[in-house]
C-alpha positions in Angstrom: 97.9 162.7 35.7 100.6 161.0 37.5 103.0 163.5 36.0 100.6 166.4 36.9 100.2 165.9 40.4 104.5 164.7 40.8 105.0 168.3 39.4 102.3 169.7 41.6 103.3 167.9 44.2 106.4 169.0 44.3 105.8 173.0 43.6 104.1 172.4 47.0 107.1 170.6 49.0 109.5 172.8 47.8 107.2 175.8 48.3 107.0 175.0 51.8 110.8 174.6 52.3 111.9 177.7 51.0 108.9 179.0 53.3 111.2 176.8 55.8 114.1 179.0 55.4 112.6 182.3 55.2 111.0 182.3 58.9 114.2 181.1 59.5 116.6 183.7 58.4 113.1 185.9 59.5 113.8 184.5 63.0 117.5 185.0 63.0 116.9 188.4 61.7 114.7 188.9 65.1 117.4 187.6 67.5 119.7 190.3 65.9 118.0 193.0 66.3 117.1 192.3 69.9 120.3 191.3 70.6 121.1 194.5 69.0 118.6 196.4 71.4 120.0 194.6 74.5 123.5 196.0 73.7 122.2 199.5 73.1 120.5 199.4 77.3 116.5 198.9 75.4 114.1 196.4 76.5 114.0 192.8 74.1 111.5 191.8 72.8 109.9 188.3 72.4 109.1 187.7 69.5 107.0 183.9 69.2 106.7 182.2 66.2 103.2 181.9 65.1 103.9 178.8 63.1 105.9 175.8 66.0 104.6 178.4 69.2 107.9 178.8 70.7 110.5 181.7 71.8 113.1 181.3 69.0 115.8 181.1 71.8 114.7 177.7 71.2 115.5 175.4 68.4 113.2 172.1 67.6 112.9 169.2 65.5 110.0 169.2 63.8 110.6 165.0 63.0 111.4 164.5 66.5 110.1 167.0 68.9 113.1 167.3 70.7 114.4 170.7 72.1 118.0 171.5 72.1 118.9 175.0 73.6 121.8 177.0 70.9 124.4 176.9 72.5 126.0 180.4 73.0 129.8 182.4 73.0 131.6 182.2 76.6 133.9 184.5 78.1 137.8 182.8 78.5 139.1 182.6 81.5 142.5 184.2 82.4 144.1 180.5 82.6 142.3 179.4 79.0 143.4 182.8 77.2 147.0 181.6 78.5 146.4 178.8 77.5 146.0 180.4 74.0 148.5 181.9 74.3 151.7 180.0 75.0 149.5 177.0 72.5 149.9 179.6 69.6 153.2 181.0 71.1 154.1 176.9 70.7 153.1 176.3 67.0 154.5 179.7 65.4 157.9 178.4 66.8 157.2 175.4 65.9 156.8 176.6 62.2 159.7 178.7 62.4 161.9 176.1 63.3 161.0 174.7 60.2 161.2 176.9 57.9 164.8 178.0 58.9 165.5 174.1 58.6 164.5 174.4 55.3 165.7 177.7 54.4 169.7 177.0 56.0 169.8 179.7 58.4 172.6 179.6 60.1 173.3 180.7 63.8 175.8 183.6 63.3 177.1 181.7 67.1 178.4 178.9 63.9 180.9 181.5 63.0 183.0 179.9 66.0 182.2 176.1 65.8 185.7 174.3 66.2 186.1 171.6 63.9 188.9 169.0 63.6 191.2 168.8 60.0 192.0 165.5 60.6 188.8 164.2 62.6 190.8 160.1 62.7 193.8 162.2 65.0 190.9 164.1 66.9 187.6 164.8 67.4 186.4 168.3 68.3 183.0 170.2 69.0 182.1 173.3 71.4 183.0 177.2 70.6 186.2 178.9 69.9 186.3 182.4 72.2 187.3 184.4 68.4 186.8 183.1 65.0 190.9 183.8 64.1 191.7 181.3 66.9 193.8 178.2 66.7 195.0 175.0 68.4 197.3 172.5 66.8 197.2 169.7 68.6 199.8 166.6 68.8 198.7 163.2 69.5 201.4 161.0 71.1 199.6 158.3 72.8 195.9 157.4 73.7 194.7 156.0 76.7 194.6 152.6 77.0 191.5 150.9 77.0 190.4 147.1 77.1 191.4 145.5 73.5 190.6 141.7 72.4 191.2 140.0 69.3 189.9 137.1 67.5 193.4 134.9 66.6 193.7 135.9 62.4 192.0 133.9 59.4 192.3 134.1 55.5 190.6 136.9 54.3 188.7 135.0 51.7 188.1 131.2 52.5 185.2 131.0 51.3 182.1 129.1 53.2 183.2 130.0 56.7 180.9 128.3 58.7 182.1 129.9 62.5 178.8 130.4 64.3 177.5 130.0 68.2 176.8 132.2 71.0 178.7 135.5 71.7 178.3 137.7 75.7 179.8 140.4 76.4 179.7 142.2 79.9 180.0 145.4 79.9 179.6 148.2 83.5 175.9 148.6 80.9 174.7 145.2 81.3 174.4 141.6 79.6 174.8 141.7 76.2 174.0 138.2 74.4 174.7 137.4 70.9 173.8 133.9 68.4 176.3 135.0 65.4 176.4 132.4 62.3 178.2 132.8 59.2 175.8 130.0 56.9 175.8 131.9 53.4 178.3 134.8 53.9 181.3 134.8 50.6 184.0 134.7 53.0 186.3 135.4 56.4 186.0 139.3 56.0 182.2 139.2 55.1 181.6 137.0 57.7 183.7 139.3 60.6 182.2 142.6 59.2 178.9 140.9 60.0 179.7 139.7 63.4 181.1 143.3 63.6 177.9 145.7 63.0 176.0 142.7 64.8 177.2 144.0 68.0 178.1 147.2 67.0 174.4 148.2 66.5 173.7 147.5 70.4 174.7 149.4 72.9 177.3 148.0 74.9 179.8 150.1 75.4 182.1 147.8 72.6 183.7 148.8 69.4 184.1 146.1 67.1 185.8 146.6 63.8 188.1 143.9 61.6 191.4 144.5 61.3 194.8 143.6 59.1 197.2 141.8 59.8 200.2 142.1 57.7 200.3 139.2 56.2 196.8 139.2 54.9 194.4 136.9 57.4 192.3 140.0 59.4 190.7 139.2 62.8 187.6 140.4 64.9 189.1 143.1 67.5 187.1 144.2 70.7 187.6 147.7 72.2 186.1 149.5 75.2 186.3 153.5 75.1 189.6 154.2 76.6 189.8 154.7 80.3 190.8 152.9 83.6 187.8 151.3 84.1 186.1 150.9 81.2 186.8 146.8 80.9 184.5 143.7 79.7 184.3 139.9 79.2 184.3 138.0 76.5 182.3 134.5 76.7 180.6 131.7 74.6 180.8 129.3 71.7 181.9 131.8 69.3 184.5 133.9 71.5 185.8 129.8 71.7 185.7 129.2 68.4 187.3 132.7 67.1 189.6 132.5 69.5 189.0 135.7 70.9 191.4 137.1 74.3 193.0 139.8 75.7 195.6 141.8 74.3 195.5 145.1 76.3 194.2 145.7 79.4 192.0 148.6 80.1 193.5 152.1 82.1 197.2 150.0 81.8 198.6 153.8 79.5 197.6 157.2 79.9 196.6 159.4 77.1 199.3 161.8 76.2 198.9 164.8 73.5 200.5 168.8 73.0 198.1 172.1 72.0 199.7 174.3 70.8 197.4 177.6 70.9 197.8 180.5 68.3 201.1 179.8 67.4 202.0 179.9 71.3 204.0 178.0 73.2 203.8 173.7 73.1 201.8 172.6 76.4 202.1 169.1 77.2 199.1 167.2 78.9 198.2 164.0 80.5 195.0 162.1 80.7 193.0 159.3 82.5 191.3 158.6 79.0 191.0 160.4 75.4 188.1 162.3 76.4 189.5 165.8 76.7 188.8 169.7 77.1 190.7 172.9 75.6 190.6 176.1 77.5 187.1 174.9 79.8 185.6 175.3 75.9 186.6 173.1 73.9 185.4 168.9 73.7 188.1 167.0 72.3 188.2 163.4 71.8 191.2 162.0 70.9 191.6 159.0 68.2 194.8 157.9 66.8 198.3 159.8 66.9 199.1 162.0 64.8 198.9 166.4 64.5 195.8 168.3 63.4 194.2 171.7 63.4 191.1 172.7 65.2 190.3 175.7 63.8 186.5 177.1 62.5 185.1 174.8 60.7 182.4 176.8 57.9 181.3 173.6 57.3 177.1 173.7 56.3 177.3 170.2 57.6 177.2 171.1 60.8 175.3 174.6 60.8 172.3 171.8 59.4 173.0 169.5 62.5 172.1 172.4 64.7 168.9 173.4 63.1 167.8 169.7 62.6 168.6 169.8 66.1 166.7 172.1 67.1 164.1 171.7 65.0 163.8 168.1 66.8 164.1 169.5 70.5 161.3 172.3 69.7 159.0 169.3 68.3 159.5 167.5 71.4 158.7 170.5 74.1 155.7 171.5 71.8 154.7 167.6 71.5 155.1 167.7 75.8 153.7 170.7 75.7 150.7 169.8 74.1 150.2 166.0 76.1 150.8 167.8 80.2 147.5 170.1 78.5 145.1 167.7 76.0 142.7 166.6 79.1 139.5 166.7 78.3 140.0 169.8 74.9 139.5 167.7 72.1 141.3 170.3 69.6 144.2 169.1 71.5 144.2 165.8 71.4 143.7 166.5 67.6 146.7 167.8 67.2 148.4 165.4 69.0 147.2 162.3 66.8 148.4 164.6 63.4 151.9 165.2 65.1 152.3 161.3 66.1 152.4 160.9 62.4 156.0 160.7 60.9 157.0 163.8 59.0 158.7 161.5 56.5 159.5 158.0 56.3 160.5 156.5 59.2 163.5 154.9 57.1 164.4 158.0 55.5 164.8 159.3 59.2 167.1 156.9 60.2 169.1 157.6 57.2 170.1 161.3 59.1 170.0 160.0 62.6 166.2 160.9 63.7 165.0 158.1 65.4 161.3 158.1 66.9 161.3 156.9 70.6 158.6 155.0 71.9 156.5 158.2 73.9 156.0 159.9 70.8 159.2 162.0 70.7 162.4 162.2 68.2 166.1 161.6 69.3 168.5 163.0 67.1 172.2 161.3 66.4 174.6 164.0 65.2 177.2 161.8 64.2 175.4 159.7 62.5 174.1 162.8 60.8 177.0 164.6 60.1 178.4 161.1 58.0 175.4 161.4 56.2 175.8 164.9 55.0 179.4 164.7 53.8 178.9 161.9 51.8 175.4 162.4 50.1 174.9 166.0 50.7 172.0 166.4 48.1 170.2 163.1 49.7 170.0 165.1 53.0 168.3 168.2 51.7 166.4 166.6 50.4 165.6 164.3 53.8 165.5 167.7 56.0 163.6 169.7 53.8 160.6 166.9 53.6 161.1 166.0 57.5 160.9 170.3 58.2 158.1 170.3 56.0 156.2 167.5 57.1 156.7 169.3 61.1 155.3 173.1 59.4 152.3 171.5 57.9 151.5 170.3 61.3 151.9 173.2 63.0 149.5 174.9 60.2 147.5 172.6 60.9 147.3 173.3 64.6 146.5 176.6 64.5 143.4 176.2 62.5 141.9 174.3 65.4 139.0 176.6 66.6 139.8 178.3 70.0 136.5 176.6 71.3 137.7 173.2 70.4 141.1 173.8 72.5 140.2 175.3 75.3 136.3 173.5 75.3 135.1 170.0 77.0 135.0 167.4 74.4 131.0 167.4 75.5 131.2 171.2 74.6 132.3 170.7 71.5 130.2 167.8 70.5 126.8 169.4 71.2 128.8 173.2 68.8 129.4 169.7 66.1 126.2 168.0 66.7 124.4 172.4 66.9 126.2 172.9 63.4 126.2 169.4 61.7 121.8 168.2 62.1 120.5 167.3 58.7 117.5 168.0 60.1 117.4 170.9 61.9 116.5 173.6 59.6 118.3 176.1 61.9 121.3 174.6 61.1 124.1 176.7 59.7 125.1 173.7 57.2 121.0 172.0 57.0 121.2 170.7 53.4 118.4 168.4 53.6 116.3 170.9 51.7 118.5 171.1 48.6 119.0 167.5 48.8 115.5 166.8 49.0 114.0 168.9 46.1 116.5 167.4 43.6 115.4 164.2 44.8 111.4 165.7 44.2 112.4 167.0 40.9 114.2 163.8 39.9 111.4 161.5 40.4 109.0 164.2 38.9 111.5 163.8 35.6 111.2 160.1 35.4 107.5 160.5 35.8 106.9 162.4 33.2 109.3 160.3 30.5 106.8 157.6 32.1 103.4 158.7 30.9 
């Protein structure tokens, strides 16, 4: 008997639910019909639902008794339309830049990129006036920067014990280090670790480990070449290593010659080792010797250009979103999406892409080129992952609804609540009816099994 009653009860409830859906559909059709009459100039009827006694333009919840007015589309202002256009262009440009980085696109201007054949003598950046231009550069003397060095020590002496504090005072500020050789293999390894620690901070001083003719090694501290680039070394470690000044900053000028396209050789002097040739090519004098500056058909340089442009575009798009995020749920959602690194930060650091505290990215071209020439396949893989991640961000951003991009948070929340309300049968995504129907059928089956 219980099974029979539950069966008919389930049928009655399901019929009532389907009747409710039918009524809801009839009400939607009536509203569509009334809007059609209104657009064609007729008089809009005001039918009344006899079941709940309400105008169909108002919806109510039978359980809560609350009445809410449905949200209707509204016309966009000129400013909102302009913002949507700018937002779309930002996302499209970001996706386009990412696709270029993935495909290895090469800018036609890269054909004029200048490069040095021997970077130990000269490093060159800039654009040639013509693709077949070339310069023969001979460095006779470098401008002297300040040089300090430690006393020499046997490279392979085990268990080094030199440790202590080291302070560098440069034009960039005061930098304190505490360096210890405990646990390191020998003196050479100890000095290499010290040099790496010093170079890990932007002090304006470069540390390196050099070897004397006798085979002993020493720590060299060198400022950027130029008359004003001096520094001071203090601390207990400086005393223990015997660090002293061996060259004064700015005492010697750089001397170099340039011969363009096989023409007459010209001789120049400069107070620093950073010079310019023909007002278009920036040259960094690195060592005594000769090298040729010409067009460099280097895939690493072209890829570096694409990654640099992609990073700049990401920063631009992020700043655009940040400035327009107030009260816009869709924009804030996209900002949160873009805040997630597109690939591991460790991989990004490997190719010179660093995350700043404000959420933007920096790009170190020298680090990228060094890694690209050392491990081209690994670099290409990291760039692909980085570009894919940013491309996905752009694509997801383009899926944000215009209402969420220009509407206030309150308006957007009301839209979502109206669409996802599981109680309101007028809801677009109402699922409670189907869930209840399936649950009642399941109860009926279980009662039949236990009868």
